[in-house]
CHARMM internal coordinates of N, CA and C (Angstrom, degrees):
IC EDIT
DIST 1 N 1 CA 1.4322
DIST 1 CA 1 C 1.5399
ANGL 1 N 1 CA 1 C 112.19
DIST 1 C 2 N 1.2774
ANGL 1 CA 1 C 2 N 116.65
DIHE 1 N 1 CA 1 C 2 N -39.05
DIST 2 N 2 CA 1.5137
ANGL 1 C 2 N 2 CA 119.21
DIHE 1 CA 1 C 2 N 2 CA 177.94
DIST 2 CA 2 C 1.4886
ANGL 2 N 2 CA 2 C 109.38
DIHE 1 C 2 N 2 CA 2 C -65.99
DIST 2 C 3 N 1.3122
ANGL 2 CA 2 C 3 N 119.26
DIHE 2 N 2 CA 2 C 3 N -33.83
DIST 3 N 3 CA 1.4741
ANGL 2 C 3 N 3 CA 120.08
DIHE 2 CA 2 C 3 N 3 CA 179.38
DIST 3 CA 3 C 1.4912
ANGL 3 N 3 CA 3 C 109.88
DIHE 2 C 3 N 3 CA 3 C -63.95
DIST 3 C 4 N 1.3265
ANGL 3 CA 3 C 4 N 119.14
DIHE 3 N 3 CA 3 C 4 N -38.15
DIST 4 N 4 CA 1.4741
ANGL 3 C 4 N 4 CA 122.42
DIHE 3 CA 3 C 4 N 4 CA -179.42
DIST 4 CA 4 C 1.5330
ANGL 4 N 4 CA 4 C 109.57
DIHE 3 C 4 N 4 CA 4 C -65.29
DIST 4 C 5 N 1.3304
ANGL 4 CA 4 C 5 N 117.40
DIHE 4 N 4 CA 4 C 5 N -31.63
DIST 5 N 5 CA 1.4277
ANGL 4 C 5 N 5 CA 120.24
DIHE 4 CA 4 C 5 N 5 CA -179.42
DIST 5 CA 5 C 1.5485
ANGL 5 N 5 CA 5 C 110.28
DIHE 4 C 5 N 5 CA 5 C -80.61
DIST 5 C 6 N 1.2990
ANGL 5 CA 5 C 6 N 119.96
DIHE 5 N 5 CA 5 C 6 N -26.71
DIST 6 N 6 CA 1.4585
ANGL 5 C 6 N 6 CA 122.52
DIHE 5 CA 5 C 6 N 6 CA -176.32
DIST 6 CA 6 C 1.5107
ANGL 6 N 6 CA 6 C 109.54
DIHE 5 C 6 N 6 CA 6 C -78.37
DIST 6 C 7 N 1.2723
ANGL 6 CA 6 C 7 N 121.06
DIHE 6 N 6 CA 6 C 7 N -36.41
DIST 7 N 7 CA 1.4711
ANGL 6 C 7 N 7 CA 122.26
DIHE 6 CA 6 C 7 N 7 CA -176.80
DIST 7 CA 7 C 1.5326
ANGL 7 N 7 CA 7 C 111.14
DIHE 6 C 7 N 7 CA 7 C -57.43
DIST 7 C 8 N 1.3408
ANGL 7 CA 7 C 8 N 119.92
DIHE 7 N 7 CA 7 C 8 N -50.61
DIST 8 N 8 CA 1.4885
ANGL 7 C 8 N 8 CA 118.68
DIHE 7 CA 7 C 8 N 8 CA 178.09
DIST 8 CA 8 C 1.4907
ANGL 8 N 8 CA 8 C 111.45
DIHE 7 C 8 N 8 CA 8 C -63.49
DIST 8 C 9 N 1.3104
ANGL 8 CA 8 C 9 N 119.03
DIHE 8 N 8 CA 8 C 9 N -33.99
DIST 9 N 9 CA 1.4970
ANGL 8 C 9 N 9 CA 122.23
DIHE 8 CA 8 C 9 N 9 CA 178.38
DIST 9 CA 9 C 1.5127
ANGL 9 N 9 CA 9 C 109.47
DIHE 8 C 9 N 9 CA 9 C -62.01
DIST 9 C 10 N 1.3278
ANGL 9 CA 9 C 10 N 120.02
DIHE 9 N 9 CA 9 C 10 N -47.74
DIST 10 N 10 CA 1.4094
ANGL 9 C 10 N 10 CA 123.35
DIHE 9 CA 9 C 10 N 10 CA 177.50
DIST 10 CA 10 C 1.5210
ANGL 10 N 10 CA 10 C 112.89
DIHE 9 C 10 N 10 CA 10 C -58.91
DIST 10 C 11 N 1.3152
ANGL 10 CA 10 C 11 N 113.16
DIHE 10 N 10 CA 10 C 11 N -44.14
DIST 11 N 11 CA 1.4839
ANGL 10 C 11 N 11 CA 118.79
DIHE 10 CA 10 C 11 N 11 CA -179.55
DIST 11 CA 11 C 1.5668
ANGL 11 N 11 CA 11 C 110.52
DIHE 10 C 11 N 11 CA 11 C -64.74
DIST 11 C 12 N 1.2850
ANGL 11 CA 11 C 12 N 114.35
DIHE 11 N 11 CA 11 C 12 N -40.65
DIST 12 N 12 CA 1.4833
ANGL 11 C 12 N 12 CA 119.26
DIHE 11 CA 11 C 12 N 12 CA -179.48
DIST 12 CA 12 C 1.5264
ANGL 12 N 12 CA 12 C 110.14
DIHE 11 C 12 N 12 CA 12 C -66.97
DIST 12 C 13 N 1.3629
ANGL 12 CA 12 C 13 N 116.39
DIHE 12 N 12 CA 12 C 13 N -50.25
DIST 13 N 13 CA 1.4697
ANGL 12 C 13 N 13 CA 119.61
DIHE 12 CA 12 C 13 N 13 CA -179.56
DIST 13 CA 13 C 1.5138
ANGL 13 N 13 CA 13 C 112.20
DIHE 12 C 13 N 13 CA 13 C -65.87
DIST 13 C 14 N 1.3272
ANGL 13 CA 13 C 14 N 117.27
DIHE 13 N 13 CA 13 C 14 N -39.97
DIST 14 N 14 CA 1.4773
ANGL 13 C 14 N 14 CA 118.97
DIHE 13 CA 13 C 14 N 14 CA 174.92
DIST 14 CA 14 C 1.5006
ANGL 14 N 14 CA 14 C 111.20
DIHE 13 C 14 N 14 CA 14 C -58.52
DIST 14 C 15 N 1.2821
ANGL 14 CA 14 C 15 N 118.51
DIHE 14 N 14 CA 14 C 15 N -44.81
DIST 15 N 15 CA 1.5045
ANGL 14 C 15 N 15 CA 122.26
DIHE 14 CA 14 C 15 N 15 CA -179.07
DIST 15 CA 15 C 1.4829
ANGL 15 N 15 CA 15 C 111.72
DIHE 14 C 15 N 15 CA 15 C -65.41
DIST 15 C 16 N 1.2741
ANGL 15 CA 15 C 16 N 118.48
DIHE 15 N 15 CA 15 C 16 N -39.38
DIST 16 N 16 CA 1.5037
ANGL 15 C 16 N 16 CA 123.86
DIHE 15 CA 15 C 16 N 16 CA -177.93
DIST 16 CA 16 C 1.5481
ANGL 16 N 16 CA 16 C 109.09
DIHE 15 C 16 N 16 CA 16 C -69.44
DIST 16 C 17 N 1.3382
ANGL 16 CA 16 C 17 N 116.71
DIHE 16 N 16 CA 16 C 17 N -46.86
DIST 17 N 17 CA 1.4402
ANGL 16 C 17 N 17 CA 121.90
DIHE 16 CA 16 C 17 N 17 CA -172.68
DIST 17 CA 17 C 1.5135
ANGL 17 N 17 CA 17 C 112.04
DIHE 16 C 17 N 17 CA 17 C -78.25
DIST 17 C 18 N 1.3244
ANGL 17 CA 17 C 18 N 119.55
DIHE 17 N 17 CA 17 C 18 N -36.56
DIST 18 N 18 CA 1.4148
ANGL 17 C 18 N 18 CA 122.60
DIHE 17 CA 17 C 18 N 18 CA -171.26
DIST 18 CA 18 C 1.5013
ANGL 18 N 18 CA 18 C 114.32
DIHE 17 C 18 N 18 CA 18 C -101.50
DIST 18 C 19 N 1.3223
ANGL 18 CA 18 C 19 N 120.70
DIHE 18 N 18 CA 18 C 19 N 9.05
DIST 19 N 19 CA 1.4292
ANGL 18 C 19 N 19 CA 124.66
DIHE 18 CA 18 C 19 N 19 CA -179.68
DIST 19 CA 19 C 1.5504
ANGL 19 N 19 CA 19 C 108.34
DIHE 18 C 19 N 19 CA 19 C -85.07
DIST 19 C 20 N 1.3327
ANGL 19 CA 19 C 20 N 117.21
DIHE 19 N 19 CA 19 C 20 N 97.36
DIST 20 N 20 CA 1.4349
ANGL 19 C 20 N 20 CA 118.79
DIHE 19 CA 19 C 20 N 20 CA -176.78
DIST 20 CA 20 C 1.5255
ANGL 20 N 20 CA 20 C 114.94
DIHE 19 C 20 N 20 CA 20 C -66.10
DIST 20 C 21 N 1.3801
ANGL 20 CA 20 C 21 N 115.58
DIHE 20 N 20 CA 20 C 21 N -36.73
DIST 21 N 21 CA 1.4834
ANGL 20 C 21 N 21 CA 117.83
DIHE 20 CA 20 C 21 N 21 CA 178.80
DIST 21 CA 21 C 1.5208
ANGL 21 N 21 CA 21 C 113.02
DIHE 20 C 21 N 21 CA 21 C -59.01
DIST 21 C 22 N 1.2980
ANGL 21 CA 21 C 22 N 115.73
DIHE 21 N 21 CA 21 C 22 N -43.85
DIST 22 N 22 CA 1.4555
ANGL 21 C 22 N 22 CA 121.47
DIHE 21 CA 21 C 22 N 22 CA -179.26
DIST 22 CA 22 C 1.5399
ANGL 22 N 22 CA 22 C 107.82
DIHE 21 C 22 N 22 CA 22 C -62.94
DIST 22 C 23 N 1.3191
ANGL 22 CA 22 C 23 N 117.67
DIHE 22 N 22 CA 22 C 23 N -44.36
DIST 23 N 23 CA 1.4770
ANGL 22 C 23 N 23 CA 121.95
DIHE 22 CA 22 C 23 N 23 CA -174.83
DIST 23 CA 23 C 1.5350
ANGL 23 N 23 CA 23 C 107.83
DIHE 22 C 23 N 23 CA 23 C -67.16
DIST 23 C 24 N 1.3296
ANGL 23 CA 23 C 24 N 117.71
DIHE 23 N 23 CA 23 C 24 N -39.96
DIST 24 N 24 CA 1.4549
ANGL 23 C 24 N 24 CA 117.94
DIHE 23 CA 23 C 24 N 24 CA -178.32
DIST 24 CA 24 C 1.4909
ANGL 24 N 24 CA 24 C 114.39
DIHE 23 C 24 N 24 CA 24 C -71.83
DIST 24 C 25 N 1.3129
ANGL 24 CA 24 C 25 N 117.19
DIHE 24 N 24 CA 24 C 25 N -28.26
DIST 25 N 25 CA 1.4881
ANGL 24 C 25 N 25 CA 120.40
DIHE 24 CA 24 C 25 N 25 CA -176.01
DIST 25 CA 25 C 1.4878
ANGL 25 N 25 CA 25 C 112.15
DIHE 24 C 25 N 25 CA 25 C -96.78
DIST 25 C 26 N 1.2653
ANGL 25 CA 25 C 26 N 120.47
DIHE 25 N 25 CA 25 C 26 N -11.27
DIST 26 N 26 CA 1.4698
ANGL 25 C 26 N 26 CA 125.34
DIHE 25 CA 25 C 26 N 26 CA 179.41
DIST 26 CA 26 C 1.5075
ANGL 26 N 26 CA 26 C 109.65
DIHE 25 C 26 N 26 CA 26 C -87.76
DIST 26 C 27 N 1.3399
ANGL 26 CA 26 C 27 N 120.13
DIHE 26 N 26 CA 26 C 27 N 119.68
DIST 27 N 27 CA 1.4720
ANGL 26 C 27 N 27 CA 121.15
DIHE 26 CA 26 C 27 N 27 CA -179.41
DIST 27 CA 27 C 1.4922
ANGL 27 N 27 CA 27 C 111.49
DIHE 26 C 27 N 27 CA 27 C -73.89
DIST 27 C 28 N 1.3277
ANGL 27 CA 27 C 28 N 120.21
DIHE 27 N 27 CA 27 C 28 N -13.49
DIST 28 N 28 CA 1.4403
ANGL 27 C 28 N 28 CA 122.13
DIHE 27 CA 27 C 28 N 28 CA -175.94
DIST 28 CA 28 C 1.5373
ANGL 28 N 28 CA 28 C 113.97
DIHE 27 C 28 N 28 CA 28 C -88.74
DIST 28 C 29 N 1.2798
ANGL 28 CA 28 C 29 N 117.24
DIHE 28 N 28 CA 28 C 29 N 2.39
DIST 29 N 29 CA 1.5145
ANGL 28 C 29 N 29 CA 118.88
DIHE 28 CA 28 C 29 N 29 CA -175.28
DIST 29 CA 29 C 1.4950
ANGL 29 N 29 CA 29 C 111.19
DIHE 28 C 29 N 29 CA 29 C -84.98
DIST 29 C 30 N 1.3331
ANGL 29 CA 29 C 30 N 120.73
DIHE 29 N 29 CA 29 C 30 N -19.23
DIST 30 N 30 CA 1.4196
ANGL 29 C 30 N 30 CA 121.65
DIHE 29 CA 29 C 30 N 30 CA 179.14
DIST 30 CA 30 C 1.4864
ANGL 30 N 30 CA 30 C 115.74
DIHE 29 C 30 N 30 CA 30 C 80.16
DIST 30 C 31 N 1.3177
ANGL 30 CA 30 C 31 N 118.26
DIHE 30 N 30 CA 30 C 31 N 9.80
DIST 31 N 31 CA 1.4468
ANGL 30 C 31 N 31 CA 120.51
DIHE 30 CA 30 C 31 N 31 CA 178.21
DIST 31 CA 31 C 1.5780
ANGL 31 N 31 CA 31 C 109.91
DIHE 30 C 31 N 31 CA 31 C -75.26
DIST 31 C 32 N 1.3481
ANGL 31 CA 31 C 32 N 112.79
DIHE 31 N 31 CA 31 C 32 N 144.62
DIST 32 N 32 CA 1.4426
ANGL 31 C 32 N 32 CA 116.84
DIHE 31 CA 31 C 32 N 32 CA -178.65
DIST 32 CA 32 C 1.5015
ANGL 32 N 32 CA 32 C 112.28
DIHE 31 C 32 N 32 CA 32 C -82.71
DIST 32 C 33 N 1.2874
ANGL 32 CA 32 C 33 N 120.32
DIHE 32 N 32 CA 32 C 33 N -28.47
DIST 33 N 33 CA 1.4751
ANGL 32 C 33 N 33 CA 121.41
DIHE 32 CA 32 C 33 N 33 CA -179.73
DIST 33 CA 33 C 1.4933
ANGL 33 N 33 CA 33 C 108.81
DIHE 32 C 33 N 33 CA 33 C -174.76
DIST 33 C 34 N 1.3392
ANGL 33 CA 33 C 34 N 113.38
DIHE 33 N 33 CA 33 C 34 N 165.02
DIST 34 N 34 CA 1.4807
ANGL 33 C 34 N 34 CA 120.19
DIHE 33 CA 33 C 34 N 34 CA -179.97
DIST 34 CA 34 C 1.5050
ANGL 34 N 34 CA 34 C 112.70
DIHE 33 C 34 N 34 CA 34 C -70.80
DIST 34 C 35 N 1.3230
ANGL 34 CA 34 C 35 N 118.53
DIHE 34 N 34 CA 34 C 35 N -23.18
DIST 35 N 35 CA 1.4342
ANGL 34 C 35 N 35 CA 120.73
DIHE 34 CA 34 C 35 N 35 CA -176.80
DIST 35 CA 35 C 1.5438
ANGL 35 N 35 CA 35 C 111.05
DIHE 34 C 35 N 35 CA 35 C -87.24
DIST 35 C 36 N 1.2758
ANGL 35 CA 35 C 36 N 118.08
DIHE 35 N 35 CA 35 C 36 N 4.13
DIST 36 N 36 CA 1.4572
ANGL 35 C 36 N 36 CA 122.92
DIHE 35 CA 35 C 36 N 36 CA -179.89
DIST 36 CA 36 C 1.5342
ANGL 36 N 36 CA 36 C 107.21
DIHE 35 C 36 N 36 CA 36 C -75.75
DIST 36 C 37 N 1.3588
ANGL 36 CA 36 C 37 N 116.13
DIHE 36 N 36 CA 36 C 37 N 130.26
DIST 37 N 37 CA 1.4955
ANGL 36 C 37 N 37 CA 120.30
DIHE 36 CA 36 C 37 N 37 CA -178.14
DIST 37 CA 37 C 1.4746
ANGL 37 N 37 CA 37 C 109.44
DIHE 36 C 37 N 37 CA 37 C -100.06
DIST 37 C 38 N 1.2583
ANGL 37 CA 37 C 38 N 123.55
DIHE 37 N 37 CA 37 C 38 N 43.36
DIST 38 N 38 CA 1.4748
ANGL 37 C 38 N 38 CA 125.57
DIHE 37 CA 37 C 38 N 38 CA -178.35
DIST 38 CA 38 C 1.5249
ANGL 38 N 38 CA 38 C 107.78
DIHE 37 C 38 N 38 CA 38 C -92.18
DIST 38 C 39 N 1.3075
ANGL 38 CA 38 C 39 N 114.51
DIHE 38 N 38 CA 38 C 39 N 129.47
DIST 39 N 39 CA 1.4360
ANGL 38 C 39 N 39 CA 119.03
DIHE 38 CA 38 C 39 N 39 CA 175.11
DIST 39 CA 39 C 1.5372
ANGL 39 N 39 CA 39 C 107.88
DIHE 38 C 39 N 39 CA 39 C -117.14
DIST 39 C 40 N 1.2923
ANGL 39 CA 39 C 40 N 114.86
DIHE 39 N 39 CA 39 C 40 N 119.63
DIST 40 N 40 CA 1.4665
ANGL 39 C 40 N 40 CA 121.46
DIHE 39 CA 39 C 40 N 40 CA -176.95
DIST 40 CA 40 C 1.4860
ANGL 40 N 40 CA 40 C 112.73
DIHE 39 C 40 N 40 CA 40 C -64.38
DIST 40 C 41 N 1.3410
ANGL 40 CA 40 C 41 N 119.98
DIHE 40 N 40 CA 40 C 41 N 149.08
DIST 41 N 41 CA 1.4544
ANGL 40 C 41 N 41 CA 122.06
DIHE 40 CA 40 C 41 N 41 CA 177.19
DIST 41 CA 41 C 1.5370
ANGL 41 N 41 CA 41 C 111.52
DIHE 40 C 41 N 41 CA 41 C -58.66
DIST 41 C 42 N 1.3632
ANGL 41 CA 41 C 42 N 118.47
DIHE 41 N 41 CA 41 C 42 N -37.04
DIST 42 N 42 CA 1.4420
ANGL 41 C 42 N 42 CA 119.15
DIHE 41 CA 41 C 42 N 42 CA 178.48
DIST 42 CA 42 C 1.4765
ANGL 42 N 42 CA 42 C 111.04
DIHE 41 C 42 N 42 CA 42 C -64.31
DIST 42 C 43 N 1.2781
ANGL 42 CA 42 C 43 N 120.41
DIHE 42 N 42 CA 42 C 43 N -35.27
DIST 43 N 43 CA 1.4480
ANGL 42 C 43 N 43 CA 122.77
DIHE 42 CA 42 C 43 N 43 CA 177.55
DIST 43 CA 43 C 1.5418
ANGL 43 N 43 CA 43 C 109.96
DIHE 42 C 43 N 43 CA 43 C -63.37
DIST 43 C 44 N 1.3154
ANGL 43 CA 43 C 44 N 115.62
DIHE 43 N 43 CA 43 C 44 N -42.59
DIST 44 N 44 CA 1.4647
ANGL 43 C 44 N 44 CA 121.27
DIHE 43 CA 43 C 44 N 44 CA 177.88
DIST 44 CA 44 C 1.5462
ANGL 44 N 44 CA 44 C 111.27
DIHE 43 C 44 N 44 CA 44 C -60.18
DIST 44 C 45 N 1.3625
ANGL 44 CA 44 C 45 N 113.71
DIHE 44 N 44 CA 44 C 45 N -45.67
DIST 45 N 45 CA 1.4752
ANGL 44 C 45 N 45 CA 118.61
DIHE 44 CA 44 C 45 N 45 CA -179.14
DIST 45 CA 45 C 1.5704
ANGL 45 N 45 CA 45 C 110.36
DIHE 44 C 45 N 45 CA 45 C -64.46
DIST 45 C 46 N 1.3134
ANGL 45 CA 45 C 46 N 117.84
DIHE 45 N 45 CA 45 C 46 N -37.89
DIST 46 N 46 CA 1.4483
ANGL 45 C 46 N 46 CA 121.71
DIHE 45 CA 45 C 46 N 46 CA 178.60
DIST 46 CA 46 C 1.5471
ANGL 46 N 46 CA 46 C 110.48
DIHE 45 C 46 N 46 CA 46 C -64.66
DIST 46 C 47 N 1.3329
ANGL 46 CA 46 C 47 N 114.86
DIHE 46 N 46 CA 46 C 47 N -41.91
DIST 47 N 47 CA 1.4873
ANGL 46 C 47 N 47 CA 118.34
DIHE 46 CA 46 C 47 N 47 CA 177.46
DIST 47 CA 47 C 1.5386
ANGL 47 N 47 CA 47 C 110.85
DIHE 46 C 47 N 47 CA 47 C -63.70
DIST 47 C 48 N 1.3186
ANGL 47 CA 47 C 48 N 115.76
DIHE 47 N 47 CA 47 C 48 N -42.09
DIST 48 N 48 CA 1.4642
ANGL 47 C 48 N 48 CA 118.54
DIHE 47 CA 47 C 48 N 48 CA 177.36
DIST 48 CA 48 C 1.5397
ANGL 48 N 48 CA 48 C 110.29
DIHE 47 C 48 N 48 CA 48 C -63.12
DIST 48 C 49 N 1.2642
ANGL 48 CA 48 C 49 N 115.09
DIHE 48 N 48 CA 48 C 49 N -45.08
DIST 49 N 49 CA 1.5073
ANGL 48 C 49 N 49 CA 118.90
DIHE 48 CA 48 C 49 N 49 CA 179.15
DIST 49 CA 49 C 1.4853
ANGL 49 N 49 CA 49 C 111.22
DIHE 48 C 49 N 49 CA 49 C -57.96
DIST 49 C 50 N 1.3704
ANGL 49 CA 49 C 50 N 118.64
DIHE 49 N 49 CA 49 C 50 N -42.65
DIST 50 N 50 CA 1.4309
ANGL 49 C 50 N 50 CA 119.06
DIHE 49 CA 49 C 50 N 50 CA 178.19
DIST 50 CA 50 C 1.5153
ANGL 50 N 50 CA 50 C 112.23
DIHE 49 C 50 N 50 CA 50 C -65.20
DIST 50 C 51 N 1.3212
ANGL 50 CA 50 C 51 N 118.10
DIHE 50 N 50 CA 50 C 51 N -36.78
DIST 51 N 51 CA 1.4580
ANGL 50 C 51 N 51 CA 118.13
DIHE 50 CA 50 C 51 N 51 CA 178.09
DIST 51 CA 51 C 1.5004
ANGL 51 N 51 CA 51 C 112.50
DIHE 50 C 51 N 51 CA 51 C -68.73
DIST 51 C 52 N 1.3380
ANGL 51 CA 51 C 52 N 116.29
DIHE 51 N 51 CA 51 C 52 N -38.52
DIST 52 N 52 CA 1.4774
ANGL 51 C 52 N 52 CA 117.43
DIHE 51 CA 51 C 52 N 52 CA 177.49
DIST 52 CA 52 C 1.5423
ANGL 52 N 52 CA 52 C 111.12
DIHE 51 C 52 N 52 CA 52 C -67.33
DIST 52 C 53 N 1.3446
ANGL 52 CA 52 C 53 N 116.97
DIHE 52 N 52 CA 52 C 53 N -31.42
DIST 53 N 53 CA 1.4898
ANGL 52 C 53 N 53 CA 120.66
DIHE 52 CA 52 C 53 N 53 CA 175.71
DIST 53 CA 53 C 1.4985
ANGL 53 N 53 CA 53 C 110.19
DIHE 52 C 53 N 53 CA 53 C -62.64
DIST 53 C 54 N 1.3588
ANGL 53 CA 53 C 54 N 114.33
DIHE 53 N 53 CA 53 C 54 N -42.17
DIST 54 N 54 CA 1.4979
ANGL 53 C 54 N 54 CA 118.27
DIHE 53 CA 53 C 54 N 54 CA -177.23
DIST 54 CA 54 C 1.5036
ANGL 54 N 54 CA 54 C 110.18
DIHE 53 C 54 N 54 CA 54 C -64.66
DIST 54 C 55 N 1.3577
ANGL 54 CA 54 C 55 N 115.36
DIHE 54 N 54 CA 54 C 55 N -34.74
DIST 55 N 55 CA 1.4877
ANGL 54 C 55 N 55 CA 118.52
DIHE 54 CA 54 C 55 N 55 CA 178.67
DIST 55 CA 55 C 1.4844
ANGL 55 N 55 CA 55 C 115.09
DIHE 54 C 55 N 55 CA 55 C -79.69
DIST 55 C 56 N 1.3024
ANGL 55 CA 55 C 56 N 115.95
DIHE 55 N 55 CA 55 C 56 N -10.78
DIST 56 N 56 CA 1.4837
ANGL 55 C 56 N 56 CA 118.97
DIHE 55 CA 55 C 56 N 56 CA -178.77
DIST 56 CA 56 C 1.4534
ANGL 56 N 56 CA 56 C 115.36
DIHE 55 C 56 N 56 CA 56 C 92.02
DIST 56 C 57 N 1.3156
ANGL 56 CA 56 C 57 N 119.28
DIHE 56 N 56 CA 56 C 57 N 7.57
DIST 57 N 57 CA 1.4856
ANGL 56 C 57 N 57 CA 121.73
DIHE 56 CA 56 C 57 N 57 CA -178.91
DIST 57 CA 57 C 1.5761
ANGL 57 N 57 CA 57 C 105.02
DIHE 56 C 57 N 57 CA 57 C -93.86
DIST 57 C 58 N 1.2633
ANGL 57 CA 57 C 58 N 115.17
DIHE 57 N 57 CA 57 C 58 N 82.72
DIST 58 N 58 CA 1.4945
ANGL 57 C 58 N 58 CA 120.78
DIHE 57 CA 57 C 58 N 58 CA -171.60
DIST 58 CA 58 C 1.5383
ANGL 58 N 58 CA 58 C 110.48
DIHE 57 C 58 N 58 CA 58 C -73.78
DIST 58 C 59 N 1.3456
ANGL 58 CA 58 C 59 N 119.12
DIHE 58 N 58 CA 58 C 59 N -34.11
DIST 59 N 59 CA 1.4706
ANGL 58 C 59 N 59 CA 121.52
DIHE 58 CA 58 C 59 N 59 CA -179.65
DIST 59 CA 59 C 1.5155
ANGL 59 N 59 CA 59 C 110.74
DIHE 58 C 59 N 59 CA 59 C -61.38
DIST 59 C 60 N 1.3516
ANGL 59 CA 59 C 60 N 114.89
DIHE 59 N 59 CA 59 C 60 N -50.10
DIST 60 N 60 CA 1.4848
ANGL 59 C 60 N 60 CA 120.34
DIHE 59 CA 59 C 60 N 60 CA 178.47
DIST 60 CA 60 C 1.5299
ANGL 60 N 60 CA 60 C 112.58
DIHE 59 C 60 N 60 CA 60 C -64.15
DIST 60 C 61 N 1.3382
ANGL 60 CA 60 C 61 N 116.19
DIHE 60 N 60 CA 60 C 61 N -34.54
DIST 61 N 61 CA 1.4630
ANGL 60 C 61 N 61 CA 121.83
DIHE 60 CA 60 C 61 N 61 CA 177.41
DIST 61 CA 61 C 1.5001
ANGL 61 N 61 CA 61 C 110.98
DIHE 60 C 61 N 61 CA 61 C -63.85
DIST 61 C 62 N 1.3249
ANGL 61 CA 61 C 62 N 115.33
DIHE 61 N 61 CA 61 C 62 N -40.48
DIST 62 N 62 CA 1.4499
ANGL 61 C 62 N 62 CA 120.42
DIHE 61 CA 61 C 62 N 62 CA 179.29
DIST 62 CA 62 C 1.5064
ANGL 62 N 62 CA 62 C 111.65
DIHE 61 C 62 N 62 CA 62 C -66.83
DIST 62 C 63 N 1.3531
ANGL 62 CA 62 C 63 N 116.38
DIHE 62 N 62 CA 62 C 63 N -41.86
DIST 63 N 63 CA 1.4721
ANGL 62 C 63 N 63 CA 120.81
DIHE 62 CA 62 C 63 N 63 CA 176.64
DIST 63 CA 63 C 1.5288
ANGL 63 N 63 CA 63 C 112.67
DIHE 62 C 63 N 63 CA 63 C -61.22
DIST 63 C 64 N 1.3185
ANGL 63 CA 63 C 64 N 116.75
DIHE 63 N 63 CA 63 C 64 N -39.57
DIST 64 N 64 CA 1.4598
ANGL 63 C 64 N 64 CA 119.70
DIHE 63 CA 63 C 64 N 64 CA -179.81
DIST 64 CA 64 C 1.5631
ANGL 64 N 64 CA 64 C 109.63
DIHE 63 C 64 N 64 CA 64 C -70.91
DIST 64 C 65 N 1.3457
ANGL 64 CA 64 C 65 N 117.45
DIHE 64 N 64 CA 64 C 65 N -37.57
DIST 65 N 65 CA 1.4331
ANGL 64 C 65 N 65 CA 119.50
DIHE 64 CA 64 C 65 N 65 CA 175.39
DIST 65 CA 65 C 1.5254
ANGL 65 N 65 CA 65 C 113.70
DIHE 64 C 65 N 65 CA 65 C -62.58
DIST 65 C 66 N 1.3008
ANGL 65 CA 65 C 66 N 114.14
DIHE 65 N 65 CA 65 C 66 N -36.32
DIST 66 N 66 CA 1.4889
ANGL 65 C 66 N 66 CA 119.18
DIHE 65 CA 65 C 66 N 66 CA 178.74
DIST 66 CA 66 C 1.5019
ANGL 66 N 66 CA 66 C 109.33
DIHE 65 C 66 N 66 CA 66 C -67.96
DIST 66 C 67 N 1.3207
ANGL 66 CA 66 C 67 N 119.17
DIHE 66 N 66 CA 66 C 67 N -38.33
DIST 67 N 67 CA 1.4618
ANGL 66 C 67 N 67 CA 121.46
DIHE 66 CA 66 C 67 N 67 CA 178.34
DIST 67 CA 67 C 1.5334
ANGL 67 N 67 CA 67 C 110.77
DIHE 66 C 67 N 67 CA 67 C -67.68
DIST 67 C 68 N 1.3616
ANGL 67 CA 67 C 68 N 116.58
DIHE 67 N 67 CA 67 C 68 N -32.03
DIST 68 N 68 CA 1.4483
ANGL 67 C 68 N 68 CA 118.72
DIHE 67 CA 67 C 68 N 68 CA 179.83
DIST 68 CA 68 C 1.5073
ANGL 68 N 68 CA 68 C 110.71
DIHE 67 C 68 N 68 CA 68 C -70.52
DIST 68 C 69 N 1.3245
ANGL 68 CA 68 C 69 N 118.68
DIHE 68 N 68 CA 68 C 69 N -30.06
DIST 69 N 69 CA 1.4647
ANGL 68 C 69 N 69 CA 121.43
DIHE 68 CA 68 C 69 N 69 CA -178.45
DIST 69 CA 69 C 1.4900
ANGL 69 N 69 CA 69 C 112.51
DIHE 68 C 69 N 69 CA 69 C -80.50
DIST 69 C 70 N 1.3129
ANGL 69 CA 69 C 70 N 115.60
DIHE 69 N 69 CA 69 C 70 N -26.25
DIST 70 N 70 CA 1.5263
ANGL 69 C 70 N 70 CA 120.87
DIHE 69 CA 69 C 70 N 70 CA -179.97
DIST 70 CA 70 C 1.4802
ANGL 70 N 70 CA 70 C 113.59
DIHE 69 C 70 N 70 CA 70 C -67.71
END
COOR INIT
IC SEED 1 N 1 CA 1 C
IC BUILD
């Protein structure tokens, strides 16, 4: 049951954090420019969580997602 709740969470967080168009067009993101190659730590944790989910390591994926939200 928990797994079914985690999958939409990862998809939602991954879409919010990794959507470059939204970040570039939103004035509230604090980005300096579109050519800036900065990747936030939360984005890295979400990508790691997605990879762990693909491998079936759900406990580690949950821990990475928690770190992304903190």
